[in-house]
Structures are given as C-alpha cells and as structure tokens.
TIVOPA-282781 format. One record per residue: residue in three letters; residue number from 1; x, y, z of N, C-alpha, C, O in turn. Coordinates in steps of 0.001 Angstrom, whole numbers. Atoms other than C-alpha are relative to their C-alpha. Last residue first. Layout:
SITE   code   pos       n_X       n_Y       n_Z      ca_X      ca_Y      ca_Z       c_X       c_Y       c_Z       o_X       o_Y       o_Z
SITE    ALA   NUM         X         Y         Z         X         Y         Z         X         Y         Z         X         Y         Z
...
//
This chain:
SITE   code   pos       n_X       n_Y       n_Z      ca_X      ca_Y      ca_Z       c_X       c_Y       c_Z       o_X       o_Y       o_Z
SITE    PRO   145         5      -562     -1164     29057     23445    -13413      1407       766       608      1390      1298      1719
SITE    GLY   144         1      1282      -454     28976     23492    -17317       104       443      1546       199      1647      1785
SITE    THR   143     -1422       127      -153     29804     26408    -19762        85     -1348       995      1030     -2114       805
SITE    TYR   142      -487       570     -1169     26032     26373    -20761      1035      -150       437       895     -1337       732
SITE    SER   141      -390      1158       -32     25422     27849    -24055       227        -8      1331       595      1080      1774
SITE    PHE   140     -1203      -111     -1086     23783     31289    -25237       141     -1691       383      -760     -2422       -27
SITE    ALA   139        35      1590       -59     21515     32498    -28250       805      -257      1354      1218       774      1887
SITE    ASN   138     -1012       530      -876     20680     36205    -28598      -245     -1517       -95     -1292     -2049      -463
SITE    GLU   137       280       196     -1243     19219     37264    -31918       949      -543       959      2047      -974       608
SITE    VAL   136      -316       751      -801     19825     38755    -35137      -499      -208      1419     -1070       721      1990
SITE    TYR   135       378       607     -1443     17983     38887    -38205      1336        67       986      2322      -471       483
SITE    VAL   134      1505      -506      -126     18083     40643    -41911      -393      -419      1473     -1470        25      1871
SITE    VAL   133       389       372     -1199     22019     40021    -42515     -1174       748       186     -1098      1973        92
SITE    LYS   132      -114      -912     -1280     21842     40412    -46208      -321      -475      1339     -1284     -1222      1508
SITE    GLY   131     -1063       -94      -760     23148     37746    -48820       146      1476      1062      1154      2068      1446
SITE    ASN   130      -467     -1291       880     20062     38157    -51166      1561       210       579      2271      1056        33
SITE    ALA   129      -464       386      1050     19084     34599    -49950      1046      1463      -937      1914      1461     -1810
SITE    ASP   128      1291       756      1011     18723     35688    -46714       765      -560     -1330      1971      -785     -1430
SITE    ILE   127      -209     -1023      1267     21716     36168    -43746     -1004      -949      -712     -1251     -2137      -507
SITE    TYR   126       445       863      1227     20939     35049    -40058      -141       834     -1272      -729      1913     -1342
SITE    ALA   125        58      -817      1205     23158     36363    -37274      -462      -627     -1151       314     -1336     -1791
SITE    ARG   124      -178       552      1162     23237     34379    -34043      -719      1235     -1059     -1686      1962      -833
SITE    PHE   123      1144      -270       851     24242     35305    -30888       -31      -278     -1284      1050      -456     -1846
SITE    ARG   122         2       365      1361     26345     33585    -27998     -1005      1364      -749     -1666      2126       -44
SITE    LYS   121       976      -756       512     26953     34389    -24262       459        59     -1576      1549       470     -1975
SITE    GLY   120      -650      -795       691     28327     31608    -22182      -744       822     -1067     -1772       298     -1497
SITE    ILE   119       668       367      1378     26934     30897    -19407       858       693     -1067      1494      1741      -953
SITE    ARG   118      -394      1133      1062     28764     30066    -16294     -1001        73     -1163     -1614      -937     -1511
SITE    SER   117       851       382       134     26694     32554    -13822       213     -1398      -957      -642     -2246     -1214
SITE    ASP   116       967       -42     -1062     29360     34032    -12243     -1110      -982      -366     -1354     -1788       532
SITE    ALA   115      -440      1313      -787     31875     33355    -15074      -956      -131       987     -1290     -1311      1101
SITE    ASP   114       483      -835     -1036     29532     35409    -18001       650     -1283      1105       213     -2434      1093
SITE    VAL   113       210       969     -1369     31754     33923    -20617      -430       882       925       271      1854      1203
SITE    GLY   112      -776      -342     -1157     32471     35933    -24108      -690     -1086       954     -1403     -1953       450
SITE    GLY   111        -4      -803      -282     30575     36950    -27172       528        23      1869       407       898      2727
SITE    TYR   110       -36       218     -1485     30800     34423    -29262       476      1178       184      1233      1791      -569
SITE    ILE   109     -1123     -1027       120     29169     34851    -33141      -106      -292      1899     -1114      -485      2579
SITE    GLU   108       -62       117     -1676     27297     31982    -34568       847       936       481      1900       982      -157
SITE    TYR   107     -1013        27      -743     26938     33356    -37986      -333       154      1608      -843      1001      2340
SITE    MET   106       167      -602     -1768     24161     32209    -39888      1047       -43       324      1687     -1054        37
SITE    LYS   105     -1465       -46     -1152     23602     31169    -43653      -406       577      1314     -1494      1046      1650
SITE    ARG   104     -1271       718       596     20931     30859    -46088      1259      -590       571      1985     -1558       345
SITE    PHE   103     -1387       207      -719     17665     32003    -44116       708      -967     -1053       211     -2001     -1500
SITE    VAL   102      -889     -1430       775     14388     32736    -46034      1665        -5       169      2474       453      -638
SITE    SER   101      -834       705      1133     13510     28952    -45083       249      1472     -1075       561      1560     -2262
SITE    PRO   100     -1428       387       154     13277     30268    -41524       551      -639     -1383      1692     -1067     -1555
SITE    ASP    99       292       807       942      9710     32238    -41770      1794      -385      -152      2584       380      -704
SITE    ILE    98      -548        51       961      9608     34389    -38664       367     -1049     -1064       841     -1971      -401
SITE    GLY    97       932      -130      1049      6460     33907    -36730       872       383     -1205       343       575     -2299
SITE    LYS    96       825      1396        73      8228     32147    -33496      -592       376     -1728      -763      -586     -2477
SITE    ARG    95      1174      -249       808     10618     35203    -33093      -288     -1175      -884       382     -1605     -1824
SITE    HIS    94       665      -814      -725     13015     34245    -29861     -1439       579     -1000     -2516       834      -461
SITE    ARG    93       515       409     -1167     14588     31307    -30996     -1246       679       668     -2209       161      1234
SITE    PRO    92       272      -695      -878     15321     31064    -34452     -1073        54      1081     -2258      -275      1018
SITE    LEU    91      1294      -410       372     15656     27571    -35985       -23      1414       903         4      1136      2102
SITE    PRO    90      1009       -71      -999     19156     26370    -35986     -1199       630      -250     -1210      1130     -1375
SITE    LEU    89       455     -1119      -560     20533     26229    -39650     -1120      -254      1180     -2283      -612       995
SITE    VAL    88      1262       -10         8     21573     22560    -40785       -60      1597       803       636      1618      1818
SITE    GLU    87       -12     -1349      -784     25249     22034    -42312     -1610       336       473     -2251       451      -572
SITE    ASN    86      -135       180     -1385     25451     18272    -43345       -40      1437      1048        77      1458      2273
SITE    GLU    85       110      1367      -577     26456     19242    -47022        41       -37      1187      1021       515      1688
SITE    LYS    84      -902      1103      -302     26652     22878    -47707      -551     -1306       692     -1317     -1324      1656
SITE    SER    83      -209       314      1360     23696     25305    -49032       896     -1513       120       588     -2551      -465
SITE    ALA    82      1435      1140       248     22743     25725    -45465       183      -972     -1298      -110     -2162     -1411
SITE    ASP    81       661      -458      1263     26015     27726    -44653     -1078     -1263      -413      -817     -2465      -477
SITE    ILE    80       585       987       398     27145     27911    -41070      -501       545     -1199      -886      1704     -1350
SITE    LEU    79       635      -218      1230     29884     30581    -40453      -664     -1382       -63       110     -2335        23
SITE    ARG    78       120      1175       629     31625     30685    -36986     -1069        23     -1081     -2119       505      -657
SITE    TYR    77      1334       328       403     32299     33601    -34933       148     -1104     -1038      1297     -1228     -1462
SITE    GLN    76      -698      1259       473     35401     35366    -33052     -1789      -230      -601     -2750       484      -313
SITE    ILE    75      1332      1011      -346     34718     39143    -32514       224     -1593      -566       724     -1669     -1688
SITE    LYS    74      -544      1102      -539     38083     40933    -33362      -948      -949       498      -496     -2005       941
SITE    ARG    73      -250      -157     -1670     36833     44279    -33593       154     -1241       587      -154     -1452      1760
SITE    SER    72      -615     -1064      -205     37538     44642    -37553       -52      -169      2011       884       119      2757
SITE    GLU    71     -1345       225       -54     36758     41053    -37650       434       933        87      1581       738       489
SITE    LEU    70      -316      1192      -850     33163     41315    -36656      1753       139       -58      2386       419       960
SITE    LEU    69       266      -491     -1227     32753     44642    -38771       248      -697      1079       659       -38      2034
SITE    ALA    68     -1117      -669      -234     34344     43144    -41784      -433       671      1357       551       830      2080
SITE    ARG    67     -1215       654      -146     31778     40179    -41566      1313       855       364      2136       453      1186
SITE    PHE    66       391       720     -1078     28651     42460    -41446      1567      -506       536      2229        16      1434
SITE    GLU    65      -446     -1129      -909     30208     44474    -44251      -454      -493      1340        99       148      2233
SITE    SER    64     -1404      -420      -189     30532     41238    -46166       -28      1410       923       998      1602      1576
SITE    GLU    63      -708      1378      -912     26948     39758    -45098      1627       684        41      2233       824      1104
SITE    ASP    62      -850      1080       797     25507     43263    -46504       603      -846      1046       921      -477      2176
SITE    ILE    61     -1095      -387       546     23053     44909    -44093       738      -959      -743       532     -2156      -539
SITE    PRO    60      -893      1148       561     19438     44683    -43348      1547       770        -4      1718      1980       149
SITE    LEU    59       129       988      1094     19528     46021    -40430     -1003       300      -890     -1941       984      -479
SITE    ALA    58      1430       -65       697     21088     48902    -38513      -213     -1103     -1317       444     -1207     -2352
SITE    LEU    57       321       837      1154     23973     48379    -36351     -1660       198      -478     -2709        69       154
SITE    GLU    56      1130      -693       137     25320     50596    -33403        13      -721     -1958       776      -545     -2907
SITE    LEU    55      -511      -271      1553     28185     48637    -31638     -1523       516      -225     -2408       337       612
SITE    GLY    54       157     -1414       219     28404     48523    -28259       402       215      -978      1514       653     -1274
SITE    PHE    53     -1272      -281       562     29614     44655    -28071       155      1463      -184      1262      1888      -513
SITE    ASN    52      -824       688      -468     26776     43420    -25485      1806       383      -657      2871       192       -69
SITE    GLU    51      -381      -696      -992     24758     46477    -26452      1124      -591       380      2103       107       645
SITE    THR    50      -821     -1298        68     24798     45821    -30067       362        48      1188      1581       197      1277
SITE    PHE    49     -1056       358       480     23911     41703    -29667       737      1794      -241      1964      1875      -303
SITE    SER    48       102       172      1225     21261     42489    -27159      1423      -399      -693      2359      -679        56
SITE    PRO    47      -356     -1284       959     22003     42726    -23440      -204      -308     -1388       379     -1389     -1469
SITE    GLU    46     -1046       312       651     19668     40114    -21714       619       952      -822      -108      1492     -1655
SITE    ASN    45      -747      -685     -1110     17023     40774    -18697      1495      -493     -1026      2439      -984      -407
SITE    HIS    44       682      -734     -1086     14243     38884    -20843      1280       152       588      1826      -944       717
SITE    GLY    43       774       595      -889     15970     37667    -24320      -120       848      1213       556      1876      1255
SITE    ALA    42      -592       512     -1089     17457     39660    -27164     -1291      -602      1217     -2472      -257      1252
SITE    VAL    41       511       462     -1291     16267     40565    -30448      1126      -856       947      2056     -1604       645
SITE    ILE    40     -1107       441     -1093     17881     42494    -33057      -531        29      1257      -553       943      2080
SITE    ASN    39       192      1636      -128     15089     42457    -35995      1395      -236       944      2114     -1194       661
SITE    ALA    38     -1620       310       110     16076     46499    -36683      -308     -1808      -261        25     -2326     -1327
SITE    ASP    37       543       621      1129     12209     47751    -36252      1100     -1132      -651       735     -2048     -1387
SITE    GLY    36      1147      -445       804     12895     48739    -32949      -299      -878      -991      -676     -2028      -766
SITE    ASN    35      -545     -1603       178     15640     47387    -30911      -480       113     -1236        23      -427     -2221
SITE    VAL    34        47        79      1508     13516     44087    -29481       625      1671      -386       157      2675       149
SITE    SER    33      -249     -1141       478     13402     42868    -26032       579       350     -1511      1390      -376     -2086
SITE    THR    32     -1068      -639       534     11994     39844    -25233        65      1378      -310      -962      2011      -554
SITE    GLU    31      -525     -1492        76      9621     38378    -22945      1235       -10      -798      2142      -799      -534
SITE    GLU    30       957     -1213       692      7845     35557    -24556       645      1664       -74       672      2581      -894
SITE    ALA    29      -287       -67      1109     10761     33073    -24138      -911      1027      -487      -694      1615     -1546
SITE    MET    28     -1205      -733       198     10891     33874    -20656       110      -184     -1421       999       563     -1830
SITE    ARG    27        45     -1632      -135      7241     33230    -20350      1074       481      -282       998      1602      -784
SITE    ASP    26       666     -1078      1168      7358     30320    -22043       113      1179        49       313      2017      -831
SITE    ASN    25      -725       163      1120     10147     28601    -19687      -759       887     -1533      -227      1466     -2480
SITE    ALA    24     -1058      -841      -272      8225     29497    -16376      1286       255     -1517      2009      1234     -1698
SITE    SER    23       988     -1208       348      5315     27476    -17943      1086      1633       172      1089      2679      -477
SITE    CYS    22       607      -366      1553      7362     24961    -19123      -832      1234       144     -1215      1989      -750
SITE    SER    21     -1135      -244       676      8981     24513    -15350      -651       620     -1816      -468      1772     -2212
SITE    VAL    20      -931     -1339      -211      5836     25035    -13870       924       399      -734       969      1495     -1292
SITE    THR    19      1021     -1259       347      3895     22356    -15803       870      1257       427      1347      2048      -387
SITE    ALA    18      -278       -60      1199      7396     19885    -15196     -1019      1121      -814      -606      1791     -1760
SITE    MET    17     -1178      -739       -18      6943     20609    -11389       214        34     -1763       455      1174     -2162
SITE    SER    16        66     -1356      -217      3548     19349    -11505      1160      1061      -182       999      2227      -545
SITE    ALA    15      1077      -590       939      3913     16183    -13531      -191      1634       309      -234      2517      -548
SITE    LEU    14      -529      -195      1097      6890     15281    -11049      -876       646     -1263      -336      1545     -1908
SITE    LEU    13     -1094      -453       -65      5007     15605     -8138       846       502      -856      1172      1689      -853
SITE    ALA    12       415     -1294      -241      2053     13740     -9210       837       912       -84       851      1485     -1173
SITE    SER    11       409        -9       969      4230     10910     -9854      -941      1462      -755      -859      2079     -1817
SITE    CYS    10     -1206      -656       588      6090     11015     -7045      -510       428     -1157        -3      1460     -1597
SITE    PHE     9      -611     -1153      -735      2818     10932     -4941       716       538     -1025       464      1631     -1533
SITE    CYS     8       958     -1390       -39      1472      8257     -6927       200      1264       -13       -32      2047      -934
SITE    ARG     7      -193      -371      1253      4759      6220     -6481     -1224       958      -663      -926      1958     -1316
SITE    PHE     6     -1303      -921       134      4705      6705     -2889       301        45     -1463       999       980     -1856
SITE    PHE     5       345     -1737      -223      1010      5847     -2563      1146       567      -680      1069      1447     -1538
SITE    ILE     4       936     -1147      1212      1786      2859     -4621      -323      1221       111      -498      2087      -747
SITE    SER     3      -743       -59      1220      4754      1689     -2426      -978       606      -906      -720      1635     -1531
SITE    LYS     2      -955     -1061        23      2978      2209       986       854       255     -1031      1514      1290      -939
SITE    MET     1       499     -1104       -94       238        78        72       603      1389       -63       271      2399      -684
//
C-alpha cells in the first residue's frame, strides 16, 4: 500500500514540476527586447548583440560589411552555410513568426562567458538569399558546473 501511494505521489509531483517549469520557460521565451524594427532581439534581461559589443547596427546589412565589422572588432564567429552538406541552421528562438526558409547562412557569434552564472554569451546573425543580415538574436550556452 505504501509503495503504491509513494509512486502516485512521485508521479503527481513530477507532473506538477514539469508544468511549472514549462510555464516559466514559455514566459521567458515570450519576454524579449527588440531594438526597434531592426530585428535585433534579446531574451528577457539580456543585453542585445549591439549592447553586448557596443555597436550601432541597422539591418539589413550586407554580409561582407557585417563580417568586416566582426573582424575589425576581433569578434570570434563561425559561419554555418545551409547550402553545404551536413550543415543545418538552427531555428530562430525568439521570433516564432519569422519564416526560417528565407535564411541561407548564419553566423554563430561568440560574446564571452559570464563567469558568475557560467553561461556563454552567443548571438546568431541570419543571412537571407540576397546576402543580407536580416535578423540577429541572442543565444547562449552553458559552460558547465
């Protein structure tokens, strides 16, 4: 009897924790800050790409000009090209209504690590078929315990 009660209690507890966790994550994903109509988007309480690097940037911008800006500031990045075999662009995280089929390339930009929270700052700049950077958003990575 005790075993059945314990299993039911644990199942109910896990289900309620998952609901609370999903609700909190959904709220965080909905809370974004947008730099005007420029499609530069950051998560709740996060500095945007332009704020993190102290840049002024108006989108759309030619990919070559954007890359020159990154290189002049010695900002590390990795280019992902969807036309190459085995390269897939991650879907935008903050703008669910954006059509991902318009993106051909993406720059994964490294913005340093917040040592206190152990979160790596990353940004994603999406390039359309015309070779223009049209959307930039925050991404992040955990650096471990």
